Structures are given as structure tokens and as C-alpha cells.
C-alpha positions in Angstrom: 9.1 18.1 -0.9 5.4 17.9 -1.3 3.5 14.9 0.0 0.2 13.7 -1.2 -2.1 11.6 1.0 -4.6 9.2 -0.5 -7.3 7.7 1.7 -8.2 4.3 0.2 -11.8 4.3 1.6 -12.5 7.5 -0.3 -11.8 5.7 -3.5 -12.6 2.0 -2.9 -14.9 0.1 -0.5 -13.7 -1.0 3.0 -13.1 -4.5 1.7 -10.4 -4.7 -1.0 -11.1 -7.9 -2.8 -10.7 -7.5 -6.6 -7.8 -7.2 -9.0 -9.7 -4.4 -10.8 -9.8 -2.4 -7.6 -6.0 -2.9 -7.2 -5.3 -1.7 -10.7 -7.6 1.3 -10.2 -5.7 2.3 -7.0 -2.3 1.9 -8.6 -3.4 4.0 -11.6 -4.5 6.8 -9.2 -1.1 6.5 -7.4 0.8 6.8 -10.6 -1.2 9.8 -11.7 -0.7 11.4 -8.3 3.0 10.6 -8.5 3.4 12.9 -11.5 2.6 15.9 -9.3 4.0 14.7 -5.9 7.1 12.6 -5.5 6.0 11.2 -2.1 2.7 9.6 -1.5 1.1 8.4 1.7 -1.6 5.7 1.4 -4.0 5.8 4.3 -5.7 2.5 4.9 -7.7 3.8 7.8 -11.2 2.2 7.7 -10.1 -0.6 5.4 -11.2 -3.9 7.1 -10.0 -6.5 4.6 -7.5 -7.1 1.8 -7.7 -10.2 -0.3 -4.6 -12.0 -1.6 -5.7 -11.4 -5.2 -6.0 -7.6 -4.5 -2.5 -7.6 -2.8 -1.0 -9.6 -5.6 -2.3 -7.3 -8.4 -1.4 -4.2 -6.4 2.2 -5.4 -6.1 2.3 -6.4 -9.8 1.0 -3.1 -11.0 3.0 -1.0 -8.6 6.3 -2.6 -9.4 6.0 -2.7 -13.2 9.0 -1.1 -15.0 8.2 2.6 -14.6 9.3 5.6 -12.6 10.2 5.1 -8.9 7.5 5.9 -6.4 8.1 6.8 -2.8 5.2 5.4 -0.9 4.4 5.3 2.9 1.6 3.2 4.3 -0.5 4.8 7.1 -3.1 3.3 9.4 -3.0 -0.2 8.0 -4.0 -3.0 10.2 -1.7 -5.8 11.0 -3.7 -8.1 8.6 -3.2 -5.7 5.7 0.5 -5.3 6.4 0.9 -9.0 6.7 -0.9 -9.6 3.4 1.3 -7.1 1.5 4.4 -8.5 3.1 3.4 -12.1 2.2 2.7 -11.2 -1.4 6.0 -9.2 -1.6 8.0 -12.2 -0.4 6.5 -14.4 -3.1 7.3 -12.1 -6.0 10.9 -13.2 -6.6 11.0 -12.2 -10.3 10.1 -8.6 -9.7 12.5 -6.1 -8.3 11.6 -3.3 -6.0 11.7 0.1 -7.6 12.7 2.2 -4.6 15.6 0.5 -2.7 14.7 2.1 0.6 13.0 1.1 3.8 9.2 1.5 3.9 7.8 3.6 6.6 4.7 2.7 8.5 2.8 5.5 10.2 0.4 4.9 13.1 -2.0 7.6 14.3 -3.6 5.2 16.8 -1.5 3.7 19.6 -3.5 0.5 19.6 -2.6 -0.1 15.9 1.1 0.4 16.8 0.7 -2.0 19.7 -0.9 -4.6 17.4 2.0 -4.3 15.0 4.7 -4.3 17.7 3.4 -7.3 19.5 3.0 -9.3 16.3 6.7 -10.1 16.2 
């Protein structure tokens, strides 16, 4: 199985704050998904994600289309929390891939931040 890795800061600024940016990222993911069934999104270097970005990202990602197997890598606790909060409020939408999401940490301090946040 081939995996494609997309570094968010190569495409978008370090602050993710517009709905248009979210739509752009999802369109890139969907295009990449045509060639690679598994995609890793690297949020390394991303310092902020707004609620509107996260909401649009979730909306566009889970529209009725082909399933996408996505892993999140190097996301700060704030970004993970924002994505989780938006996901919890989207009761009318269903998840496309009924599997557990995987978080990948290349930095021990990011893993500690996430672990100690419970």
C-alpha cells in the first residue's frame, strides 16, 4: 500500500484561519487520494487552526464521496482539540472510514503534550 504525505505548511500558511483554505486542502487531499489510498497530513509548523477552518475541513472531508484513510502527523494539542471539538458537534454527518484515527508524533515533547492533556 502506497502512502502519500502532505505537509500543510507547503500549501497553506502556518495559521489556518479561512474556510477557503480548508476547501483548498480537502480538494488537494481528494486529488491525492485518487493515486494513493492512504494519506498522511503533516501539521508540523502549523501554529493555529481556527474553528471556521476546522468546521469547513470536516464538512468538505466527510461529504458523500469515496472513503479516505487519513493519518494526522505532528499536530499540536490545540489543533487536535479543535478537530475533535468540531467532529463532536457534527451529528448529522457520518464518518466515512469507520476506523480509529492514528496520530503520529516525531517529537517526544508533542507526544508528552498530548499524553498529559487527558
